[in-house]
N, C-alpha and C positions, 0 to 999 in steps of 0.2 A: 271592848264594847260589844254588846250583842243585844238582840231584841229580847226583851224580858217579858213582854206581854203579847199574847196571841189570842185571837187573830190580830194582825197588824196590817195597816194599809201598805206597808213596805213589802210584806211577804204574805200575800193573801192565801196561798196554798197551804201554809202551815197553820193548823187550827189549834194545836196545843204542843207544849214541850214540858216534859217532866224530868227533873234531875233525879236519877235513881242512885247515883253514887257521887260523892265528892270527898276528896281527901287531900291533905297537904303533906308532902314529904318534908319532915322537919330538917333533915340534913341538907337538902338541896333547895327547899322553898318552892318546889314545883307543885302547882295546883293541878290535880287531875279531876276531871268531871266526865261522867257518863250520863248521857241524856237520851231519852226516847222522844222522837217527834212524831206527832200524828199529822198526816198531810192528806189533802184531798186527792183522790185518784185522778190523775191528769191524763190517763189514756183516753184518747178521743172516743166519743160515743160510737162513731161509725166502726171503729175497731172492736169495741165491746160487742156490738150487734152482729158483726160478721163472724165472730168466733163461736162455733157451735160444738167444738170438740170438748169432751168432758173435762180435760185437763185445763183448758183455757177459760172455763167458766170462772176461774179465780180472778180473771181480769175485771170482773163485774163488781168487785167489792167497792164500797163507797170511800174507804180510807186505806192508806198504806202507812206502814210504820218504818221509821229509820232509826238506827242507833248511831249516835255520835259520841266519840271519845275525844277529849282535848287535854293537852298538857301545856300549861302556861308557866313559863319561866320568867319571872319578873326581873331577876338578876341579869340574865343574858338578853332580856328584851326580845323573846321569841315565843311563838305559840305554834304547836302542831295539832292538827285535827285529822281524824279518820272517821269516815261514816260509811255505812252500808245499809242496804235495804233488808228489812226483816220479813217483809211480805214477798210472796212468790219465790222463796228461796229454792223450791224444787224446779222452777222454770227459768229463773233469771238471776244473774249475779250483777249487782250494781254496787260499785264502791268508789270512794273518792278520798284523796289525801290532799291536805293543804298545809302550807307552812308560811307563817308570817315571821319575818325577822328584820332586825335593824339593817339598813343598807350599809355596805362597806364604803360607798361613795359619800354618804351624808347621813349622820346619825338621826336626823329628823325625817328621813324617808323610810319607807317600809318596802322590803322586797317580798313579793308574794309569788309563790309557786303552787301549782295545783295539777294533779293528774287524776284521771278517772278510768274505770274499766267497766265495760258493759258486755254481757253475754246472755243470749236468750236461747233456750232449747225447749223442745217439746211442743212447739207451735207449728211445726211443719213449714209450709211456705211463708207463714207469717213471721218466722224468726227474723228474717232480714228487715221486714217492715217495722217490727217492734224495736229492733236494735237501732234502726235509723231514726225512729221517733225519739227514743231515749237519748241518743247522741245529740240530736237537735235540741231537745228540752234541756239537757245538761249544759250545753254550750250557752244557751240563753241564760241559764241559771248562774253561770260563772259571771257573765256581764252584769247581771242583776245584783249578785252578791258583792261585786266590787263597788257598784254604785251605792248600795246600802251601807257598806263599810265607810265609804267616803262621806256620805251624808251624816252618819253617826259621829264620825270623827270631827267633821266640821261643826256639828251642833255642840259637841262636848268641848272642843279645844279652839274653835274659831278659825 
């Protein structure tokens, strides 16, 4: 289950998602999707105003773009996802990996694991501030993502 219409009250920062590639491996049945998400720039306005360096003017863009790849294996009942930021690649590296799989304890449960990486360069003393903001924002996003998934599953399966 995923949010198919944007914007959505469940995820207000995502304004659009476009599937740019989708294919099914006939031998395994694995469905591969590559999507590009358009998101509102969530960098706080105060950080955008403080930055005067030529390189950091890139923070002042209204939207950021993320690429998400997913592999859905309906036979093994698991899904892997990888995403990374396409905006600010010369200054920041943000990536995330998630795996949803059937629990070994109970086939009606889902085990969810997620890891992310953040690195900011070229912002001088603001590197640490921007990394801390990104880390906090992503931690909130994990909690929000789990809540959205639970809501969607509850609506779909009761």
